[in-house]
Structure formats: C-alpha cells, structure tokens
N, C-alpha and C positions, 0 to 999 in steps of 0.2 A: 294611105298611111304606111302600111307595111311595104308597099311598092317603093316608096321613097327610101326607106331604110335598106331594102334589099338592093336597090340600084347602086348604092354606095359600094357594093361588093361585086358588081358585074365583072370587074377585071380580075377578080379572085374567086373563081368557082369553088375551090376547096374551102375558103373562108365562108362563102355564102352557105355551104352545107352546114358549117358549124353554127352560123347565126340562126338558120332555120331550126336546128336541133335545140338550141338554147331557147328559142321562142316556143317551140312545141312543148318543151318540158317546164317552161315557166321559170328558168334558172336566172339568177342575177349575177352580175359581176361586181366584185368589191373593189375598193380603192387599192387593196393589196394585190390586185391582179389575179385573184382567185375566183373560182366559180362556186356559187352556193345554191342550194335548194333550201330556202328559208335561212336557217342558221347552220346548216350542215354543209361542210365543204365537199365539193365534187372533185374527184381525182381527175386531173386533166388527161392523164394517159388513158384512163378508162373511157372518158368521153371520146377521145381520139380513136380508140379501138372500136367503139360502137359505130363510128362513121367510116371506118376503114381508111383512116388517115394518120398522119404523124402528129405527135403532141406539139411539135413546133408550129404546125398549122393552127392549132387551138390557141397557142400562146400569141402568135401573130394576130389572130382575130381579136383576142382580148386587147392587145396593144392598140390596134386600129380603132376599136370601139372607145377605149379610154382617151384616145387622142382627139376624138371628135366630140365637142361639147354636147351636141344634140343626141348622139348615140349614147354617150356617157350617162346622161340624165335618164334616158329610157331604160338602159340595161342595168343601171344601178338600182332601179326601183321596181323591177318586175318581181312578181311572186307567184308561186304555183297555186293552182286553184283548189288543191286538196284531193282527197281520194275519190276516184270514180267507182261507184259501187256496182257497175254493170257486170263485171266478171265474177262477183260473188252474190249477185242478186238472188239466184236460186236458193242458195244456202240460207239467205236471210228472209226468204218468202216474199221477195219484192218482184215487181214486173219491170221489164225493160222495153222501151219503144225506141227503135232506131229509125230515123227519118232522113232521107236524102231529098234536098230541095234546092231551088234557086236561092242561094244565100244572100242575094242582093235585094230580094223583094221584101217589102214592108208588111208586117202583120202575120206572118206565117206562124210564129210561135204563139201569138195571141189567139189565133184560130184553133190551134191544137189544144191549148189550155182550156179554151171555152168548151170544146167537145169533152175533154176529160172532166171538167167541173160538172157538166150536165149529166155525166154518167156517175157522179159522186166518187170520182177517182182522185185521190190526193197525190200530188207530186212531192216526192222526197228529195229529188235532185234533178237538175237539168244542166246539160253541157251542150253548148253550141259551138261548132268550130268556126274559125274566121275564114270567110270566103277568099280573102286575099292570100292566105297561107295554105289552106286546104284545097286541093284541086277538085275534090268532091265534097262540097259543104254538107254537113250533116248535124243532126241534133240527136242527143241521147237523153232520154227522159226516163228516170227511175220512178216507179209508182209504188204506192203503199201495199199493193197486192199484185199477184200475177193476173194477166189479162186474157180474155178470150179473143179469138180471131175475128169476131164481128167488128171489132174496133178498126181493123185495117181498112175496110171499105169506107167507113166514115172519114178517116183521115186522108185517104186517097182522093176524096172529093174536093179537098182543099187545093185551090189553084197553085201551081208551081211546086207541089210535092210530087216527086217522081217515084219514090220507093218507100215502103213502110215494112218494117220487120218487128215482130214481137218475140220476146224471149221469156 
C-alpha cells in the first residue's frame, strides 16, 4: 500500500521525504493546496524547515499529489490519530509498554492484549506503527496504571516480539 505511494516519488527523493513526514504526522492536503492537521493550517515553511529542505519542495510535493487522482484521494482524507499519552504517562499515573516486533505477523497485538487482560490491566490507548513506513515496527500501549517488570518476561515469550520496555 504505502510502497505503491512512495514509488511515485522515487525520482524525487526530497519530495519523498515530505510525503513520509506528511504520513508520519497524519497531515492532510486541501483543495486549496495547503496542508492541515485536522482543521489547523500547517505552515509550509515550517514543515520544510523541519525536513531541512526548501518550501518550494513542499509546494512541488503538494502539486504532484493533487495532480494524481489516487494520491489526491488519499492525502485529502488522512487525519491525525490524536494525542499519544506516552510522554506524559508518568504525570497521569499511567503505564507505558513499548514493543518492537515483526510488524507483518498476525496476532501479536491480540496476544499482548490477552496477557494484559489476564493481569486485569486496562488499555487506555494503543498505537501501532505501520511496518511499511517504520523501519522498526513498534507498538506503544498506554495502560491504566504503572506496571512492574515481571510483565516483560511474559510479553517476550510471544513469538516475533524482539524487545519490550516498560515506563
């Protein structure tokens, strides 16, 4: 899926960086050739600066996206997933589990949630990166309370999980 989209920018590595950043942030492109996070306009120069590129590269990327009907439909309908609580979990009394795994395998998240349910741990939030975009696929799970280290061993027993961290 994402591979097909990114292939359209293989001849334009700078634009490919812009596309990856737009996808990472869940930004959308409007008919008016502007970039938005939900209904808030994102400054093109600021986006370009974050990528160490020129704003003209961002503008060219927008034009290329809008000129391709397939890309247009995708990028006009993306939306951000919302606030990820992992950076403020400690202040909120929540726990965080970071898991690195083979993102193409089926059922990893189901096995993790089963272990948490057996321990009577409630999930407040879960974020799983897309293995086609993220070179190191990972899941971030926010729980209703802070967790003890014994949980790490249980999670590492799940096939295809390579790393588990608790915060």
